[in-house]
C-alpha positions in Angstrom: 2.9 -25.1 7.2 0.3 -23.2 9.2 3.0 -22.3 11.8 5.2 -20.9 9.0 2.3 -18.7 7.7 1.5 -17.5 11.3 5.2 -16.6 11.8 5.3 -14.7 8.5 2.2 -12.8 9.4 3.4 -11.9 12.8 6.8 -10.9 11.4 5.0 -8.6 8.9 2.8 -7.1 11.6 5.8 -6.5 13.8 7.8 -4.8 11.1 4.9 -2.6 10.1 4.0 -1.8 13.7 7.7 -1.0 14.5 7.7 1.4 11.6 4.7 3.2 13.2 6.5 4.0 16.4 7.4 7.7 16.3 9.1 10.2 18.5 6.9 12.8 20.1 8.5 15.5 18.0 7.8 13.7 14.7 4.2 12.9 15.9 3.7 16.5 16.7 5.0 17.6 13.4 2.8 15.2 11.5 -0.2 16.3 13.5 0.5 19.9 12.5 0.8 18.8 8.9 -2.5 16.9 9.1 -4.1 19.9 10.6 -2.8 22.1 7.8 -4.1 19.5 5.2 -7.6 19.6 6.7 -7.6 23.4 6.2 -7.0 23.0 2.4 -10.2 23.5 0.5 -11.7 20.7 -1.6 -11.0 22.8 -4.7 -7.3 23.1 -3.7 -7.0 19.4 -3.0 -8.5 18.6 -6.4 -6.1 21.0 -8.1 -3.1 19.5 -6.3 -4.1 16.0 -7.2 -4.7 16.9 -10.9 -1.4 18.8 -11.0 0.4 15.6 -9.8 -1.4 13.5 -12.5 -3.9 11.7 -10.4 -7.2 10.6 -11.8 -10.1 12.0 -9.7 -13.9 12.7 -9.9 -16.6 13.9 -7.7 -19.3 11.4 -6.6 -22.5 13.0 -5.4 -24.5 10.8 -3.0 -28.1 10.7 -4.3 -29.6 10.4 -0.8 -27.6 13.0 1.1 -26.4 15.2 -1.8 -22.9 15.0 -0.2 -20.0 15.3 -2.6 -17.2 12.8 -2.2 -13.8 13.1 -3.9 -12.9 9.8 -5.6 -9.3 9.0 -6.5 -7.9 6.1 -8.5 -5.5 3.9 -6.7 -3.8 0.7 -7.9 -4.1 -2.7 -6.2 -1.2 -5.1 -6.6 -2.2 -8.7 -6.1 1.0 -10.5 -5.0 0.6 -14.0 -6.5 2.6 -17.2 -6.0 5.5 -17.0 -8.4 7.1 -19.7 -10.6 10.3 -19.8 -8.6 9.6 -21.1 -5.1 12.6 -23.5 -4.9 14.6 -21.4 -2.5 15.8 -23.1 0.7 14.5 -21.9 4.1 17.4 -19.5 4.6 17.0 -17.9 1.2 13.2 -17.7 1.6 13.6 -16.2 5.1 16.0 -13.6 3.7 13.7 -12.8 0.8 10.8 -12.4 3.3 12.8 -9.9 5.3 13.8 -7.9 2.2 10.1 -8.1 1.0 8.9 -6.6 4.3 11.5 -3.9 4.2 10.5 -3.0 0.6 6.8 -2.7 1.6 7.8 -0.6 4.6 9.8 1.7 2.4 6.9 2.1 0.0 4.7 3.1 2.9 7.2 5.5 4.3 7.8 7.2 0.9 4.0 7.6 0.5 3.7 5.3 -2.5 1.7 2.5 -0.7 -1.2 3.1 1.7 -1.7 -0.4 2.9 -0.2 -3.9 2.5 -0.9 -7.2 3.9 -0.9 -11.0 3.4 -4.0 -13.1 3.0 -4.9 -15.6 5.7 -5.1 -18.6 3.5 -2.6 -20.6 1.4 -4.1 -19.7 -2.0 -2.4 -18.5 -5.1 -2.9 -14.8 -4.2 -0.5 -14.2 -1.2 -1.4 -10.6 -0.4 -2.1 -7.1 -1.7 -0.6 -3.6 -1.7 -2.6 -0.5 -2.5 -0.5 2.0 -4.3 -1.1 5.7 -4.2 0.5 6.8 -7.5 -0.6 8.9 -10.4 -0.6 6.0 -12.9 -0.5 2.2 -13.2 2.9 2.2 -14.8 4.5 3.8 -11.7 2.6 1.4 -9.4 3.7 -1.6 -11.4 7.3 -0.4 -11.5 7.4 0.0 -7.8 5.7 -3.3 -7.1 8.2 -5.1 -9.4 11.1 -3.7 -7.3 10.1 -6.0 -4.5 12.9 -8.6 -3.9 10.4 -11.4 -3.8 9.2 -10.4 -7.3 12.7 -10.1 -8.6 13.5 -13.6 -7.3 10.4 -15.0 -9.0 8.8 -16.1 -5.7 5.9 -13.7 -6.2 4.4 -12.2 -9.4 2.3 -9.0 -9.6 -1.1 -8.5 -11.0 -2.1 -4.8 -11.0 -5.6 -3.4 -11.2 -6.9 0.2 -11.0 -9.3 0.8 -8.0 -11.4 3.8 -7.1 -11.9 4.9 -3.5 -13.0 7.9 -1.6 -10.1 10.2 -0.9 -9.2 10.4 2.8 -11.7 7.8 4.1 -10.2 5.5 6.7 -10.7 1.8 6.9 -13.1 0.6 9.6 
């Protein structure tokens, strides 16, 4: 069982990593876009997010008086579903389609990060959706072939995080 989990994790990491390989031209174009984004004022960034329907607020750090833009994201907890009776071939096919779905969500800008948990618990993994509302995030999460097959279920929660801060 542990070998199966490790293979699934490695497959997921490989697919995500292979999606990150870019040509020099595309990387240069993205670097230019990121540079342009960094020149957008905080006021313009707020206006753009509000126009698109995102929930935001300013958090002022009481110690430093720095203002941090907070945005609401949505975390999908991917939980063990009621239909796990697929044979190995079907389960492997669903896993491939599941990873393709998550990769597509990332490429389209709807999901910022996804990954499995390292244990064999009821919650199998998470995806953080960057959408204006919970209904859109839930709809996208439920398009996952694993969810459609009943192998996973979705539990969606709103989550606030600082806009633009990287994971460390």
